[in-house]
FISEZA-217242 format. One line per field, with one value per residue (C-alpha): chain; x, y, z; residue in one letter. Coordinates in nm, 3 decimals. Each point is the difference from the previous one (the first is absolute). Example, Ala and Ser with C-alpha at 12.3 -4.5 7.8 and 13.67 -1.06 7.14 Angstrom:
2
unit <- [A, A];
X <- [1.230, 0.137];
Y <- [-0.450, 0.344];
Z <- [0.780, -0.066];
code <- [A, S];
***
This chain:
447
unit <- [A, A, A, A, A, A, A, A, A, A, A, A, A, A, A, A, A, A, A, A, A, A, A, A, A, A, A, A, A, A, A, A, A, A, A, A, A, A, A, A, A, A, A, A, A, A, A, A, A, A, A, A, A, A, A, A, A, A, A, A, A, A, A, A, A, A, A, A, A, A, A, A, A, A, A, A, A, A, A, A, A, A, A, A, A, A, A, A, A, A, A, A, A, A, A, A, A, A, A, A, A, A, A, A, A, A, A, A, A, A, A, A, A, A, A, A, A, A, A, A, A, A, A, A, A, A, A, A, A, A, A, A, A, A, A, A, A, A, A, A, A, A, A, A, A, A, A, A, A, A, A, A, A, A, A, A, A, A, A, A, A, A, A, A, A, A, A, A, A, A, A, A, A, A, A, A, A, A, A, A, A, A, A, A, A, A, A, A, A, A, A, A, A, A, A, A, A, A, A, A, A, A, A, A, A, A, A, A, A, A, A, A, A, A, A, A, A, A, A, A, A, A, A, A, A, A, A, A, A, A, A, A, A, A, A, A, A, A, A, A, A, A, A, A, A, A, A, A, A, A, A, A, A, A, A, A, A, A, A, A, A, A, A, A, A, A, A, A, A, A, A, A, A, A, A, A, A, A, A, A, A, A, A, A, A, A, A, A, A, A, A, A, A, A, A, A, A, A, A, A, A, A, A, A, A, A, A, A, A, A, A, A, A, A, A, A, A, A, A, A, A, A, A, A, A, A, A, A, A, A, A, A, A, A, A, A, A, A, A, A, A, A, A, A, A, A, A, A, A, A, A, A, A, A, A, A, A, A, A, A, A, A, A, A, A, A, A, A, A, A, A, A, A, A, A, A, A, A, A, A, A, A, A, A, A, A, A, A, A, A, A, A, A, A, A, A, A, A, A, A, A, A, A, A, A, A, A, A, A, A, A, A, A, A, A, A, A, A, A, A, A, A, A, A, A, A, A, A, A, A, A, A, A, A, A, A, A, A, A, A, A, A, A, A, A, A, A];
X <- [0.858, 0.364, 0.144, 0.327, 0.124, -0.011, -0.393, -0.029, -0.194, 0.241, -0.085, -0.160, 0.284, 0.037, -0.053, 0.105, 0.303, 0.107, 0.346, -0.075, -0.308, -0.235, 0.210, -0.225, -0.132, 0.118, -0.275, 0.140, 0.229, 0.028, -0.202, -0.379, -0.224, -0.199, -0.347, -0.168, -0.374, 0.030, 0.271, 0.384, 0.199, 0.343, 0.208, 0.154, 0.380, -0.038, -0.124, -0.323, 0.009, -0.204, 0.097, -0.047, 0.041, -0.114, -0.315, -0.040, -0.045, 0.087, 0.270, 0.174, 0.270, 0.275, 0.097, -0.311, -0.008, -0.310, -0.205, -0.029, -0.280, -0.152, 0.029, -0.311, -0.178, -0.264, -0.020, 0.383, 0.039, 0.309, 0.013, 0.258, -0.065, 0.238, -0.163, -0.376, -0.029, -0.185, -0.126, -0.077, 0.291, 0.054, 0.305, 0.165, 0.322, 0.178, 0.338, 0.112, 0.297, 0.315, 0.052, -0.295, -0.311, -0.104, -0.364, -0.133, -0.368, -0.208, -0.277, -0.373, -0.161, 0.120, 0.170, -0.122, 0.188, -0.251, 0.167, -0.303, -0.297, -0.023, 0.329, 0.015, 0.190, 0.093, 0.332, 0.060, 0.226, -0.035, 0.155, 0.132, -0.170, 0.056, 0.190, -0.201, 0.063, -0.152, 0.026, 0.351, 0.124, 0.337, 0.221, 0.298, 0.183, 0.372, 0.110, -0.142, -0.306, -0.204, -0.352, -0.194, -0.347, -0.066, -0.350, -0.339, -0.279, -0.395, -0.283, -0.354, -0.266, 0.086, 0.356, 0.357, 0.231, 0.400, 0.222, 0.390, 0.215, 0.309, 0.317, 0.220, -0.211, 0.028, 0.285, -0.173, -0.318, 0.158, 0.148, -0.356, -0.150, 0.207, 0.038, -0.226, 0.034, -0.180, 0.093, -0.167, 0.004, -0.224, -0.101, -0.364, -0.206, -0.397, -0.148, -0.373, -0.122, -0.180, -0.008, 0.227, 0.034, -0.089, 0.039, -0.288, 0.030, 0.365, -0.055, -0.295, 0.248, 0.270, -0.216, -0.086, 0.367, 0.091, -0.227, 0.099, 0.373, -0.082, -0.178, 0.274, 0.296, -0.207, 0.125, -0.074, 0.268, -0.148, -0.024, 0.217, 0.127, -0.250, 0.051, -0.254, 0.160, -0.120, 0.267, 0.313, -0.157, -0.044, -0.338, -0.096, 0.188, -0.089, 0.191, -0.148, 0.065, -0.090, -0.098, 0.287, 0.026, 0.210, 0.372, 0.050, -0.099, -0.334, -0.175, -0.180, -0.204, 0.160, 0.227, 0.357, 0.099, -0.264, -0.079, -0.291, -0.294, -0.207, -0.254, -0.305, 0.098, 0.032, -0.310, -0.217, 0.137, -0.064, -0.341, -0.032, 0.113, -0.253, -0.280, -0.166, -0.083, 0.384, 0.159, 0.019, 0.006, 0.277, 0.206, -0.051, 0.033, 0.333, 0.112, -0.076, 0.160, 0.352, -0.002, -0.036, 0.273, 0.257, 0.293, -0.060, -0.365, -0.026, -0.137, -0.298, -0.083, 0.081, -0.290, -0.255, 0.044, 0.019, -0.346, -0.154, 0.112, -0.148, -0.323, -0.019, 0.076, -0.296, -0.231, 0.044, 0.014, -0.243, -0.276, 0.067, 0.127, -0.116, -0.309, 0.063, -0.098, -0.245, 0.128, -0.146, 0.054, 0.387, 0.014, -0.157, 0.282, 0.309, 0.307, 0.168, -0.293, -0.013, 0.374, -0.060, -0.293, 0.249, 0.262, -0.229, -0.153, 0.340, 0.118, 0.283, 0.067, -0.116, 0.277, 0.277, 0.295, 0.238, 0.323, -0.206, 0.098, -0.038, -0.327, -0.174, 0.022, -0.251, -0.278, -0.287, -0.370, -0.106, 0.332, -0.013, 0.189, 0.198, -0.244, -0.131, 0.355, 0.051, -0.347, 0.064, 0.333, -0.119, -0.292, 0.220, 0.183, -0.288, -0.167, 0.283, -0.172, -0.276, 0.150, 0.275, 0.341, 0.152, -0.147, 0.225, 0.308, -0.054, 0.072, 0.369, 0.181, 0.041, -0.387, -0.086, 0.241, -0.126, -0.359, 0.100, 0.126, -0.290, -0.229, 0.188, 0.021, -0.358, -0.017, 0.278, -0.217, -0.347, 0.144, 0.174, -0.320, -0.237, 0.212, 0.003, 0.383, 0.072, 0.377, 0.246, 0.025, 0.253, -0.074, 0.009, 0.194, 0.170, 0.313, 0.108, 0.234, -0.059, -0.220, -0.196, -0.205, -0.124, -0.303, -0.309, -0.334, -0.228, -0.275, 0.219, -0.052, 0.423, 0.004];
Y <- [-4.497, -0.130, -0.147, -0.052, -0.352, 0.107, 0.066, -0.355, -0.223, -0.281, -0.358, -0.263, -0.200, -0.329, -0.272, -0.297, 0.022, -0.306, -0.086, -0.270, -0.099, -0.239, 0.041, -0.149, 0.280, -0.115, 0.080, -0.164, -0.212, -0.195, -0.265, -0.073, -0.242, -0.245, -0.089, -0.318, -0.047, 0.311, -0.134, 0.107, -0.268, 0.135, 0.277, 0.134, 0.194, 0.147, 0.267, 0.144, 0.156, 0.077, -0.202, 0.106, -0.337, -0.244, 0.160, 0.275, -0.096, 0.070, -0.299, -0.079, -0.257, -0.089, -0.252, -0.196, -0.123, -0.226, -0.274, -0.094, 0.178, -0.145, 0.184, 0.151, 0.001, 0.239, 0.085, 0.167, 0.356, 0.243, 0.206, 0.304, 0.124, 0.304, 0.118, -0.070, -0.243, -0.310, -0.157, -0.364, -0.156, -0.306, -0.186, -0.042, -0.181, -0.177, -0.182, -0.226, -0.169, 0.052, 0.390, 0.220, -0.065, 0.244, 0.154, 0.226, 0.126, 0.258, 0.214, -0.141, 0.327, 0.373, 0.064, 0.348, 0.172, 0.257, 0.219, 0.233, -0.025, 0.343, 0.228, 0.327, -0.149, -0.301, -0.057, -0.276, -0.099, -0.070, -0.272, 0.062, 0.298, 0.215, 0.329, 0.316, 0.368, 0.130, 0.270, 0.100, -0.138, 0.043, -0.309, -0.032, -0.337, -0.095, 0.346, 0.125, 0.215, 0.078, 0.032, -0.190, -0.017, -0.316, 0.056, -0.098, 0.169, -0.077, 0.072, -0.090, 0.181, -0.223, -0.075, 0.126, -0.262, 0.097, -0.253, 0.084, -0.175, -0.185, 0.161, -0.298, -0.242, 0.162, -0.243, -0.284, 0.091, 0.065, -0.379, -0.124, 0.149, -0.227, -0.292, -0.174, 0.148, 0.180, 0.298, 0.244, 0.319, 0.233, 0.114, 0.160, 0.136, 0.038, 0.239, 0.071, 0.346, 0.002, -0.261, -0.319, -0.349, -0.294, -0.337, -0.058, 0.330, -0.077, -0.329, 0.151, 0.260, -0.234, -0.180, 0.322, 0.070, -0.338, 0.034, 0.372, -0.061, -0.315, 0.184, 0.274, -0.268, -0.237, -0.279, -0.058, 0.230, 0.001, 0.144, -0.234, 0.035, 0.251, 0.174, 0.228, 0.303, 0.242, 0.265, -0.189, -0.313, -0.316, -0.141, -0.245, -0.227, -0.263, -0.301, -0.188, -0.164, 0.308, -0.041, 0.156, -0.121, 0.034, 0.050, 0.146, 0.375, -0.028, 0.229, 0.299, 0.282, 0.185, 0.327, -0.039, 0.306, 0.279, 0.099, -0.206, 0.161, -0.312, 0.166, -0.004, -0.359, -0.102, 0.183, -0.155, -0.363, 0.029, 0.115, -0.271, -0.247, 0.119, -0.025, -0.351, -0.048, 0.030, -0.184, -0.358, 0.118, 0.206, -0.241, -0.288, 0.238, 0.104, -0.378, -0.090, 0.322, -0.069, -0.361, 0.095, 0.257, -0.264, -0.063, -0.367, 0.041, -0.100, 0.270, -0.224, -0.053, 0.395, 0.081, -0.222, 0.129, 0.344, -0.031, -0.170, 0.288, 0.244, -0.159, -0.019, 0.384, 0.072, -0.212, 0.172, 0.377, -0.034, -0.244, 0.015, 0.353, 0.238, -0.219, 0.051, -0.338, -0.234, -0.330, -0.209, 0.270, 0.001, -0.372, 0.006, 0.223, -0.144, -0.007, 0.258, 0.237, -0.041, 0.117, 0.260, 0.140, 0.016, 0.157, 0.292, 0.074, 0.054, 0.223, -0.279, -0.019, -0.349, 0.003, -0.190, 0.214, 0.094, -0.146, -0.365, -0.021, -0.373, -0.012, 0.259, -0.247, -0.215, 0.276, -0.057, -0.152, -0.127, 0.159, 0.354, 0.155, -0.084, -0.184, -0.159, -0.159, -0.091, -0.202, -0.150, -0.158, -0.102, -0.180, -0.165, -0.108, -0.130, -0.163, -0.108, -0.342, 0.143, 0.181, -0.015, -0.060, 0.206, 0.307, -0.046, -0.068, 0.280, 0.236, 0.081, 0.015, 0.374, 0.024, -0.234, 0.250, 0.336, -0.156, -0.080, 0.357, 0.162, -0.179, 0.085, 0.368, 0.010, -0.139, 0.283, 0.269, -0.146, -0.035, 0.360, 0.172, -0.199, 0.156, 0.340, 0.035, 0.298, -0.036, -0.165, -0.368, -0.228, -0.174, -0.374, -0.154, 0.353, -0.025, 0.337, 0.243, -0.110, 0.302, 0.044, -0.289, 0.231, 0.197, 0.121, -0.197, 0.027, 0.141, 0.304, 0.323, 0.057, -0.306];
Z <- [5.677, 0.001, 0.326, 0.094, 0.131, 0.343, -0.037, -0.153, 0.267, 0.131, -0.129, 0.195, 0.170, -0.152, 0.291, -0.249, -0.209, -0.210, -0.105, -0.286, -0.200, 0.195, 0.318, 0.299, 0.245, 0.344, 0.240, 0.348, 0.115, 0.319, 0.212, -0.129, 0.143, -0.203, 0.159, -0.094, 0.079, 0.236, 0.191, 0.006, -0.225, -0.048, -0.068, -0.338, 0.025, -0.343, -0.200, -0.183, -0.295, -0.333, -0.317, -0.375, -0.154, -0.091, 0.112, 0.245, 0.364, 0.344, 0.137, 0.264, 0.069, 0.255, 0.258, 0.184, 0.324, 0.084, -0.130, -0.345, -0.172, -0.312, -0.357, -0.081, 0.348, 0.035, 0.387, -0.008, 0.112, -0.018, 0.307, 0.064, 0.322, -0.066, -0.275, 0.102, -0.280, -0.016, -0.351, -0.142, -0.188, -0.217, 0.063, -0.348, 0.099, 0.271, 0.050, 0.287, 0.069, 0.249, -0.082, 0.127, -0.145, -0.291, -0.078, -0.228, -0.078, -0.140, 0.135, -0.120, 0.021, 0.098, 0.323, 0.196, 0.272, 0.202, 0.250, -0.037, -0.218, -0.159, -0.154, -0.188, -0.316, -0.190, -0.187, -0.220, -0.314, -0.348, -0.218, -0.351, -0.054, -0.308, -0.072, 0.031, -0.021, 0.333, 0.240, 0.149, 0.319, 0.201, 0.105, 0.223, 0.009, 0.078, 0.012, -0.313, -0.067, -0.281, -0.165, -0.271, -0.133, 0.160, 0.165, -0.114, 0.205, 0.010, 0.203, 0.022, 0.185, 0.304, -0.029, -0.120, -0.143, -0.052, -0.187, -0.008, -0.227, 0.180, -0.158, 0.158, -0.221, -0.328, -0.132, 0.128, -0.143, -0.353, 0.005, 0.129, -0.311, -0.213, 0.239, 0.180, 0.340, 0.279, 0.182, 0.244, -0.222, 0.195, 0.348, 0.045, 0.256, 0.056, 0.223, 0.054, -0.059, 0.370, 0.277, 0.057, -0.205, 0.145, -0.103, -0.197, -0.194, -0.055, -0.148, -0.226, -0.119, -0.045, -0.256, -0.178, -0.014, -0.113, -0.299, -0.079, -0.003, -0.198, -0.263, -0.020, -0.044, -0.200, 0.261, 0.377, 0.197, 0.345, 0.249, 0.203, 0.368, 0.119, 0.336, 0.206, 0.179, 0.261, -0.009, 0.027, 0.156, -0.200, 0.092, -0.257, -0.234, -0.245, -0.135, -0.301, -0.319, -0.211, -0.348, -0.223, -0.353, -0.322, 0.120, -0.355, -0.171, -0.142, -0.229, 0.204, -0.096, 0.263, -0.177, 0.078, -0.170, 0.113, 0.365, 0.139, 0.145, 0.127, 0.260, -0.214, -0.111, 0.366, 0.148, -0.270, 0.047, 0.362, -0.054, -0.257, 0.250, 0.263, -0.233, 0.092, -0.385, -0.088, 0.288, -0.129, -0.374, 0.000, 0.207, -0.242, -0.300, 0.121, 0.082, -0.347, -0.145, 0.214, -0.107, -0.353, 0.034, 0.143, -0.244, 0.028, -0.134, -0.362, -0.240, -0.064, 0.384, 0.013, -0.265, 0.173, 0.341, -0.106, -0.194, 0.325, 0.209, -0.260, 0.005, 0.423, -0.008, -0.247, 0.172, 0.329, -0.128, -0.275, 0.157, 0.364, 0.060, -0.283, -0.098, -0.362, -0.117, 0.180, 0.099, -0.290, -0.231, 0.105, -0.015, -0.397, -0.095, -0.216, 0.202, -0.191, 0.033, 0.389, -0.029, -0.254, 0.228, 0.288, -0.189, -0.162, 0.342, 0.115, -0.292, -0.117, -0.365, -0.146, -0.298, 0.002, 0.090, -0.297, 0.157, 0.012, -0.376, -0.042, 0.202, -0.261, -0.265, 0.180, -0.016, -0.228, -0.005, 0.352, 0.162, -0.125, 0.296, 0.284, 0.235, -0.307, -0.062, 0.340, 0.026, -0.365, 0.129, 0.329, -0.163, -0.228, 0.273, 0.245, -0.316, -0.148, -0.041, -0.175, -0.255, -0.266, 0.226, -0.308, 0.155, 0.311, -0.213, -0.212, 0.280, 0.049, 0.336, -0.059, -0.007, 0.290, 0.193, -0.138, 0.088, 0.355, 0.050, -0.162, 0.234, 0.332, -0.131, -0.010, 0.353, 0.101, -0.114, 0.088, 0.372, 0.006, -0.164, 0.271, 0.267, -0.118, -0.124, -0.213, -0.052, -0.244, -0.071, -0.156, -0.335, -0.045, -0.266, -0.087, -0.251, 0.000, 0.239, 0.371, 0.127, -0.327, 0.111, 0.315, -0.095, 0.157, 0.050, -0.313, 0.236, 0.101, -0.141, 0.016, -0.204];
code <- [X, X, X, X, X, X, X, X, X, X, X, X, X, X, X, X, X, X, X, X, X, X, X, X, X, X, X, X, X, X, X, X, X, X, X, X, X, X, X, X, X, X, X, X, X, X, X, X, X, X, X, X, X, X, X, X, X, X, X, X, X, X, X, X, X, X, X, X, X, X, X, X, X, X, X, X, X, X, X, X, X, X, X, X, X, X, X, X, X, X, X, X, X, X, X, X, X, X, X, X, X, X, X, X, X, X, X, X, X, X, X, X, X, X, X, X, X, X, X, X, X, X, X, X, X, X, X, X, X, X, X, X, X, X, X, X, X, X, X, X, X, X, X, X, X, X, X, X, X, X, X, X, X, X, X, X, X, X, X, X, X, X, X, X, X, X, X, X, X, X, X, X, X, X, X, X, X, X, X, X, X, X, X, X, X, X, X, X, X, X, X, X, X, X, X, X, X, X, X, X, X, X, X, X, X, X, X, X, X, X, X, X, X, X, X, X, X, X, X, X, X, X, X, X, X, X, X, X, X, X, X, X, X, X, X, X, X, X, X, X, X, X, X, X, X, X, X, X, X, X, X, X, X, X, X, X, X, X, X, X, X, X, X, X, X, X, X, X, X, X, X, X, X, X, X, X, X, X, X, X, X, X, X, X, X, X, X, X, X, X, X, X, X, X, X, X, X, X, X, X, X, X, X, X, X, X, X, X, X, X, X, X, X, X, X, X, X, X, X, X, X, X, X, X, X, X, X, X, X, X, X, X, X, X, X, X, X, X, X, X, X, X, X, X, X, X, X, X, X, X, X, X, X, X, X, X, X, X, X, X, X, X, X, X, X, X, X, X, X, X, X, X, X, X, X, X, X, X, X, X, X, X, X, X, X, X, X, X, X, X, X, X, X, X, X, X, X, X, X, X, X, X, X, X, X, X, X, X, X, X, X, X, X, X, X, X, X, X, X, X, X, X, X, X, X, X, X, X, X, X, X, X, X, X, X, X, X, X, X, X, X, X, X, X, X, X, X];
***
């Protein structure tokens, strides 16, 4: 059914809009108290803000009145009564002289403001999240109105999650894709299907969303600046040195030329993360995957991390979940057979895709297919001292690059299959027209 723009839902209004890359996000200004050994020591007249570089941190600075505080002192607390915020801090810089003393510090751990312990919805922001074609939404800003396909909506049995693009950040996001810079690019909301959220369930879902959006982007994106609301009343807020990564654009399986339908993926991801057998392995595999996907990771390291992630996924699915292999039988398998077993089970072809032209020339003998080549190259690296170094030297830079991307494509597809995804994905290492790289996953009949 076609809808007019008047029938489109309104976008989620962005509550943080950055005007420059890496722009600190101000949280509060005024007078803050520093408490040392549970006694008020002095007052900071300054500001509290979130910084991006050189590393993410909640930082405060300003003029200071009170006795000197040692750098690195472990019993210092920052208290902001107007916000109801109190959290341990580390003093990182002080200056004393004829001018007012200056002081600077960072949060040692997250700080939370709790006005009410439960709330109906959680809103949050994402950082450097990629483009996508989502559901249409309406916007109105600076006197202009319009609509755009900027909504990503997913649901699980217990939650509805909506993410909207921040149009005002489009140009900054394009710049961030080429230059090393961070920008808040999207705003989102999470709502429980029934009941309310409390701090414990909120932290649990923030953790799930952190992993989920990290998988979608191929780099950590948030959530950051989470806030809990009941109707229009803000009841909860958290400030932390959130883990965000990779200011530059990185490869992602997420389609950007075809409409998204990620409902089954999100539901399956939440189900896996709720399974005790998968909680820790899924987190570990995603951490290796995202580290391997970083633009600063070498092709050789990417290959090794990709294979390690595949073997971990194979162990959990084949041994612990489906019990197809016993522990001893699985451990006795060659590494390539472990990966092949997983791919066969998930209906993922083991052949080397035709667009990895240079990599195909390495097939043969003990490396008859993709898993064989990946493992053969990995073994050549790990056991370089035991074999002829000429083996490694004979592999070209293009072949290392293609091998690393093939390993990560196997991880892409394995995770998508394990979570029940049925849509399109972007193939890695594609050299043709952009858009032709987006095809249905191999286990989908539509493919």
